BASEBA-750180 format. One record per residue (C-alpha): residue in one letter; chain; residue number from 1; x, z negated, y. Coordinates in Angstrom, 2 decimals. Last residue first. Layout:
! BASEBA-750180
   code   unit   pos         x         z         y
      a      A   NUM         X         Z         Y
...
END
This chain:
! BASEBA-750180
   code   unit   pos         x         z         y
      x      A   246    -66.59    -35.48   -161.19
      x      A   245    -62.96    -35.69   -162.30
      x      A   244    -61.23    -32.96   -164.27
      x      A   243    -58.16    -33.84   -166.38
      x      A   242    -59.95    -33.16   -169.64
      x      A   241    -60.35    -29.45   -168.71
      x      A   240    -61.83    -27.59   -171.68
      x      A   239    -63.89    -30.39   -173.18
      x      A   238    -64.51    -31.75   -169.68
      x      A   237    -66.00    -28.43   -168.64
      x      A   236    -68.60    -28.26   -171.42
      x      A   235    -69.38    -31.97   -171.02
      x      A   234    -70.11    -31.39   -167.34
      x      A   233    -72.28    -28.40   -168.23
      x      A   232    -74.36    -30.55   -170.59
      x      A   231    -74.74    -33.21   -167.89
      x      A   230    -76.10    -30.48   -165.58
      x      A   229    -74.33    -28.92   -162.62
      x      A   228    -75.33    -28.66   -158.96
      x      A   227    -71.93    -28.79   -157.28
      x      A   226    -70.81    -31.73   -155.13
      x      A   225    -67.96    -33.06   -157.27
      x      A   224    -67.33    -29.60   -158.72
      x      A   223    -66.07    -28.16   -155.45
      x      A   222    -62.67    -29.87   -155.69
      x      A   221    -62.04    -27.94   -158.91
      x      A   220    -61.55    -24.79   -156.82
      x      A   219    -59.64    -22.18   -158.82
      x      A   218    -59.70    -23.23   -162.46
      x      A   217    -62.79    -25.43   -162.50
      x      A   216    -64.62    -23.00   -160.22
      x      A   215    -63.78    -20.05   -162.46
      x      A   214    -64.89    -21.94   -165.57
      x      A   213    -68.23    -23.00   -164.08
      x      A   212    -68.93    -19.57   -162.63
      x      A   211    -68.01    -17.96   -165.96
      x      A   210    -70.42    -20.24   -167.82
      x      A   209    -73.22    -19.36   -165.39
      x      A   208    -72.48    -15.68   -165.82
      x      A   207    -72.55    -15.97   -169.60
      x      A   206    -75.87    -17.85   -169.52
      x      A   205    -77.41    -15.25   -167.20
      x      A   204    -76.20    -12.43   -169.46
      x      A   203    -77.58    -14.20   -172.53
      x      A   202    -80.98    -14.57   -170.87
      x      A   201    -80.90    -10.98   -169.65
      x      A   200    -80.30     -9.49   -173.11
      x      A   199    -79.55     -5.84   -172.29
      x      A   198    -76.36     -6.13   -174.33
      x      A   197    -74.04     -4.30   -171.96
      x      A   196    -73.12     -7.42   -169.96
      x      A   195    -72.44     -9.29   -173.21
      x      A   194    -69.83     -6.68   -174.13
      x      A   193    -67.45     -7.75   -171.32
      x      A   192    -66.53     -4.54   -169.45
      x      A   191    -63.50     -3.02   -171.10
      x      A   190    -59.93     -2.70   -169.82
      x      A   189    -58.03      0.28   -171.23
      x      A   188    -57.24      1.52   -167.70
      x      A   187    -61.00      1.50   -167.01
      x      A   186    -63.60      1.31   -169.78
      x      A   185    -67.34      0.94   -169.06
      x      A   184    -66.98      3.11   -165.97
      x      A   183    -68.89      1.79   -164.12
      x      A   182    -69.37     -1.65   -162.57
      x      A   181    -68.17     -5.21   -163.15
      x      A   180    -68.55     -8.59   -161.39
      x      A   179    -66.82    -11.92   -162.06
      x      A   178    -68.94    -15.12   -161.63
      x      A   177    -69.40    -16.59   -158.17
      x      A   176    -67.75    -19.85   -157.21
      x      A   175    -69.86    -22.96   -157.54
      x      A   174    -71.75    -25.18   -155.09
      x      A   173    -75.10    -23.58   -155.79
      x      A   172    -74.72    -20.70   -153.33
      x      A   171    -71.01    -21.53   -152.97
      x      A   170    -70.09    -18.00   -154.16
      x      A   169    -73.02    -15.70   -153.64
      x      A   168    -75.83    -15.48   -156.18
      x      A   167    -78.59    -16.67   -153.84
      x      A   166    -77.43    -14.30   -151.11
      x      A   165    -77.53    -11.22   -153.35
      x      A   164    -80.79    -12.32   -154.97
      x      A   163    -82.59    -11.66   -151.69
      x      A   162    -81.95     -7.92   -152.00
      x      A   161    -82.69     -6.39   -148.60
      x      A   160    -80.05     -8.68   -147.13
      x      A   159    -80.91     -9.19   -143.46
      x      A   158    -84.63     -9.52   -144.17
      x      A   157    -84.76    -13.29   -144.52
      x      A   156    -81.86    -14.99   -142.69
      x      A   155    -79.19    -16.55   -144.95
      x      A   154    -76.92    -13.50   -144.75
      x      A   153    -77.04    -13.82   -140.95
      x      A   152    -75.36    -17.22   -141.11
      x      A   151    -72.31    -15.85   -142.95
      x      A   150    -71.92    -12.84   -140.63
      x      A   149    -72.45    -14.93   -137.49
      x      A   148    -69.88    -17.46   -138.71
      x      A   147    -67.27    -14.77   -139.37
      x      A   146    -67.92    -13.19   -135.97
      x      A   145    -67.55    -16.55   -134.24
      x      A   144    -64.27    -17.21   -136.08
      x      A   143    -63.04    -13.75   -135.00
      x      A   142    -63.97    -14.31   -131.35
      x      A   141    -62.65    -17.85   -130.93
      x      A   140    -59.15    -16.94   -129.84
      x      A   139    -55.58    -16.44   -130.97
      x      A   138    -55.92    -18.12   -134.35
      x      A   137    -54.94    -21.62   -135.48
      x      A   136    -55.01    -23.01   -139.02
      x      A   135    -56.89    -25.69   -140.90
      x      A   134    -60.03    -23.71   -141.52
      x      A   133    -63.00    -21.90   -139.97
      x      A   132    -63.50    -24.64   -137.37
      x      A   131    -66.78    -25.75   -135.83
      x      A   130    -67.81    -27.83   -132.82
      x      A   129    -71.50    -28.46   -132.22
      x      A   128    -73.76    -29.29   -129.23
      x      A   127    -71.61    -27.85   -126.43
      x      A   126    -72.97    -27.73   -122.86
      x      A   125    -71.69    -30.58   -120.69
      x      A   124    -69.02    -32.15   -122.90
      x      A   123    -67.45    -28.72   -123.43
      x      A   122    -67.69    -28.13   -119.69
      x      A   121    -65.71    -31.30   -119.00
      x      A   120    -63.10    -30.63   -121.66
      x      A   119    -61.66    -27.64   -119.77
      x      A   118    -61.27    -24.97   -122.43
      x      A   117    -58.44    -24.33   -124.87
      x      A   116    -54.68    -23.85   -124.79
      x      A   115    -55.03    -20.06   -124.40
      x      A   114    -58.46    -18.88   -125.55
      x      A   113    -61.94    -20.25   -126.21
      x      A   112    -64.99    -18.58   -127.67
      x      A   111    -68.33    -20.29   -127.05
      x      A   110    -71.01    -19.26   -129.53
      x      A   109    -74.64    -19.59   -128.43
      x      A   108    -77.13    -19.96   -131.27
      x      A   107    -80.77    -18.95   -131.48
      x      A   106    -84.04    -19.78   -133.15
      x      A   105    -82.25    -22.08   -135.59
      x      A   104    -83.01    -22.04   -139.32
      x      A   103    -79.77    -20.19   -140.17
      x      A   102    -77.68    -23.01   -138.70
      x      A   101    -78.30    -25.37   -141.60
      x      A   100    -77.79    -22.67   -144.22
      x      A    99    -74.49    -21.59   -142.67
      x      A    98    -73.42    -25.25   -142.51
      x      A    97    -74.05    -25.55   -146.25
      x      A    96    -72.02    -22.40   -146.85
      x      A    95    -68.99    -23.79   -145.03
      x      A    94    -67.62    -24.28   -141.53
      x      A    93    -65.01    -27.01   -141.19
      x      A    92    -66.21    -29.51   -138.59
      x      A    91    -64.32    -29.00   -135.35
      x      A    90    -60.75    -29.71   -134.21
      x      A    89    -59.53    -26.17   -134.99
      x      A    88    -62.05    -25.02   -132.33
      x      A    87    -64.98    -22.62   -132.06
      x      A    86    -67.58    -24.15   -129.73
      x      A    85    -71.14    -23.82   -131.00
      x      A    84    -74.10    -24.20   -128.64
      x      A    83    -77.45    -24.77   -130.33
      x      A    82    -80.11    -23.22   -128.14
      x      A    81    -82.74    -24.93   -125.97
      x      A    80    -85.84    -22.76   -126.07
      x      A    79    -87.60    -20.14   -123.92
      x      A    78    -84.25    -18.43   -123.21
      x      A    77    -83.34    -16.74   -119.93
      x      A    76    -81.64    -19.76   -118.41
      x      A    75    -79.54    -20.18   -121.53
      x      A    74    -77.72    -16.88   -121.00
      x      A    73    -76.96    -17.09   -117.26
      x      A    72    -76.42    -20.84   -117.70
      x      A    71    -73.71    -20.17   -120.29
      x      A    70    -71.90    -17.71   -118.05
      x      A    69    -72.08    -20.21   -115.19
      x      A    68    -70.66    -22.98   -117.35
      x      A    67    -67.80    -20.88   -118.68
      x      A    66    -66.98    -19.56   -115.21
      x      A    65    -66.90    -23.10   -113.75
      x      A    64    -65.07    -25.00   -116.49
      x      A    63    -61.71    -23.25   -116.30
      x      A    62    -59.91    -21.90   -119.35
      x      A    61    -56.61    -23.74   -119.82
      x      A    60    -53.12    -22.26   -119.57
      x      A    59    -49.95    -22.64   -121.60
      x      A    58    -47.31    -25.31   -121.90
      x      A    57    -47.58    -28.80   -120.50
      x      A    56    -48.37    -30.47   -117.22
      x      A    55    -50.67    -33.38   -116.49
      x      A    54    -53.44    -31.14   -115.25
      x      A    53    -53.38    -27.88   -117.17
      x      A    52    -52.48    -24.64   -115.35
      x      A    51    -55.33    -22.23   -114.65
      x      A    50    -57.73    -19.91   -116.42
      x      A    49    -60.66    -17.58   -115.67
      x      A    48    -59.05    -15.00   -113.37
      x      A    47    -61.24    -11.94   -112.83
      x      A    46    -58.94    -10.43   -110.19
      x      A    45    -59.80    -13.06   -107.61
      x      A    44    -61.43    -16.30   -108.66
      x      A    43    -65.15    -17.03   -108.46
      x      A    42    -65.55    -16.37   -112.18
      x      A    41    -68.85    -15.30   -113.70
      x      A    40    -68.08    -11.76   -114.87
      x      A    39    -64.91    -13.07   -116.51
      x      A    38    -67.05    -14.96   -119.04
      x      A    37    -68.15    -11.63   -120.52
      x      A    36    -71.43    -12.15   -122.33
      x      A    35    -71.87    -10.76   -125.84
      x      A    34    -75.40    -10.22   -127.15
      x      A    33    -76.71    -10.00   -130.69
      x      A    32    -80.25     -9.87   -132.06
      x      A    31    -81.21    -10.36   -135.69
      x      A    30    -83.91     -8.71   -137.78
      x      A    29    -84.22     -6.08   -135.06
      x      A    28    -83.68     -3.14   -137.41
      x      A    27    -80.58     -2.02   -135.52
      x      A    26    -79.20     -5.56   -135.55
      x      A    25    -79.84     -5.88   -139.30
      x      A    24    -78.09     -2.54   -139.83
      x      A    23    -75.05     -3.75   -137.92
      x      A    22    -74.99     -6.94   -140.00
      x      A    21    -75.09     -4.92   -143.24
      x      A    20    -72.28     -2.53   -142.28
      x      A    19    -71.22     -2.21   -138.64
      x      A    18    -72.30     -3.44   -135.22
      x      A    17    -70.53     -6.76   -135.80
      x      A    16    -66.91     -5.87   -135.09
      x      A    15    -67.61     -3.51   -132.23
      x      A    14    -69.82     -6.02   -130.46
      x      A    13    -67.36     -8.88   -130.84
      x      A    12    -64.28     -6.95   -129.73
      x      A    11    -66.17     -5.33   -126.87
      x      A    10    -67.15     -8.78   -125.56
      x      A     9    -63.54     -9.91   -125.05
      x      A     8    -63.40    -12.86   -122.66
      x      A     7    -66.21    -14.47   -124.62
      x      A     6    -69.58    -16.19   -124.56
      x      A     5    -71.38    -14.97   -127.69
      x      A     4    -75.17    -15.03   -128.00
      x      A     3    -76.80    -14.76   -131.43
      x      A     2    -80.58    -14.61   -131.53
      x      A     1    -82.41    -15.10   -134.83
END
């Protein structure tokens, strides 16, 4: 998988992703990451990439020309047509299902905006998808792009050396993940649940499934409508939470 980020701050992206599991995947060649500085493609003096908005209003708008030329410099060297993701509060909210969908692509170009946004004409010209990481506004698209790259990378074979880690993640089957414990067995008078020490894998799996159901019902009941749960599990939850709707 190739990840290409069009940004005004390439060092921010590269420094943030060349660490931990994603950094190791880059070093091993399982994924490839590049960050292209949009300022390198401006025709304006002093690296200027923005200007006042037509029609007036506060703030500045990123100009179409440097964004387009930066994109063409990346896309022109690819043997395929990439998905182009623009990070914007107006986009589809990114979730685990979207991560799975995007993980099958050969490559993705992320377009990071700043200021009041990007000239709409270049968005219409090159963008295939618009994504948001939630109903709030951040300073630029770099952190949302990094979050998306991290989540998508986890779905790519070879990035997580333990494939079960991705399958057991929260939202993997539409539910939140069960609670996790490690050594010591007793910490500040709190004990690890005895079932996890039993050695009975079937009982452990059943306990974890039950905990995922209960945790989701308590914390994110909205997820249950689309979660993969059996009729027996629905009855189990409705006995404990009569107010739940599926």
